[in-house]
Steps between C-alpha positions, in 0.01 A plus 500: 500500500751211493618410848851597598703277732549659843877507450478721192199712599738757651693508173177572316403777744844660461460499121147641531635792702786532252252570222308739727831682558556520124152647458571763768825594327333532160186686609577717804739757355280576193230613746744772612597638158294819535609534864867487396423757230337734753720451807840473330423709186614211277390545136252242375745403226747388767225334701438269202859372539406338832298223331761461226775462761296243691434275199849533351657405834266204530587392146874523577454290813321235291803478269751482787294234679512275194876460546578551868206411726587127511847593625362733766234253610121534511479582870766772500355661187137490612585640846693774320183573300307579819787699654535725195122537460464610862798736489383662176146559622608629842771709334235700313405655832854622570746501210340766272491752785867441580619598152536846345289379206226259616452336158828299500410389852167368375671318213753341739215356708316386187811314377544333841144368526494415127793264565284324758202495265708348220645233730161389633360492147773258393518290819148454635378289208792251494493473880132397485560282192770310692267423793323161492148633445229320305355689202780755488338698219206575733737589785695728264184678387392562860852622584490762224153614611667652807661762278148605395370513856816684606442760227135549598591518869778750438273733300195472726679511839731782390200701376323436831811608695531822300129573550519457879848631582578722201737442210760716677564200729607277210842445662334314790314278255824423312650370825183302580508331159867412552400285800357237263837405341687550828267247665538263205879487549438262791266282291751450219790457743331208679265328253607185308631581152569239233677536165362418155807307385806346661823698478639479149190322365316804365510599135782732398435823314617340176262206550209735565585707193505186284152397616207613279256478791709756692438760229129419490488543879653847465239593238224378735638705790545816291139467386382425855675807641388724214138377509485574873688828526375663178157527661608524866737794444251694289178396679457816709577738213288293262193502724539874567610640164354259245176415681436830678479373860626703798854467634384323819284257306783457252736383773246269665334361186829482311809358674320385817226294333752376243717366784197352679380306195857387428530371857164323475616320185812375678306392809251306286779306336668457838182345638394288202822462300522125550169466310602730213734462204754781535573535129130519413437743786778724373376484140148588616642787704699621199188501282307686773786751525485550124126570525552740792757707310271511196208610721707765678655627177195499272190552715337843497298408809696609811347231721586220257850638450544516879389136530762412239764670715388331823462147362835533326639463853323164537626384159868575570499353851623153401746611230813573706477218760351266240796546266738414785298189588460382142869545410684383815393130479585499129848637578565321833872576494448869426576594861523853634636635171174406326291679764724807482470519122122454524480787750718714273275426201190582705653831608599573141141446391376701796705801392472473119123438492399823678765688298341377176157613621643845582677538166194401294278724715722799420519414128120471493457853632478406868232239427551261792246251368709460185809441716322239713373325188860450381572278802267235353812357331633363830218258597476401132868394490462328839211283373697408185806413712293274726362326191860429392612393849490120473667496159784722622529308830544170318782646286671623821495171689835383364678812624416419864605137495 
């Protein structure tokens, strides 16, 4: 791993915990869907709105950040991300029970911690990018691996808690998870934070929209988000329904191992990134992802199809942080607006990819393998876009002058 200067090591730790907080926000509440259905008698159709609300709120925050976060300031906004994350998670233990109908109370808490999740998604990457680290692409990859480890930790530790203390004590666990962002408020309030560009020196919206590379970067991020989430969101159902494994094995062999292999991919690049060519690494990962989707969608052997699902996690690991690292030096004046639009495009891919898989699955008579196979388009477009990168970057250089 590239060495971080002592002055900015605390900044890096704060951003690590920020991504862990985002992972808690994204993965804890889904573990309680059936509990909410049983305890509060909420129909499953309404339960599905919880995830939709979370991602739509996060997407809206991405858009707002593109225009206003530079005015608010990095420190104020990133501290606000931890405050809202902590309040939303802790609120789950209290707010639903205070309302006549618990479901709106749950949604209120989801919106609050989704605001925090959206803010950290936009801010953590530019904060790290602005620090004077060597081999920033490797640092960025390691940073994003903490989302993977946070997701695995949330699933495993929550399952362990429910096994020992009973799922009926989920409110206590919600409060315990909220301690992570509450603690991180201090880290972000006191660590050194730099800015990507001087005031007034960043590219305006109109300059970004006139830059061909900006549009290619959005395509890369949409494909990165869709390649990752198309498999991640359907992994448990795919392993259980399409491959015939048990529910417990489906959860562990699906989303958990997917997140583990994705984290391993990011750690490998974090450790050896200075020796690797990022563009070639991403193209190789895109080709591997293409092969994994073909294996998962076409194989009649459950073990081979499962391996396709698991190693898909490894193949997508570099895509999101790699796109950020490969675009930011080519658009050095992009500033916070660029990072916000990249996050928005990633979220758009992360919501549209799984939706496409679901739609095709239904049209194919509930054939989930057919739905998963459709997602092969995303790594294919990503590889083509990377092949075009240098040509498009050279045509964009005049816009930034």
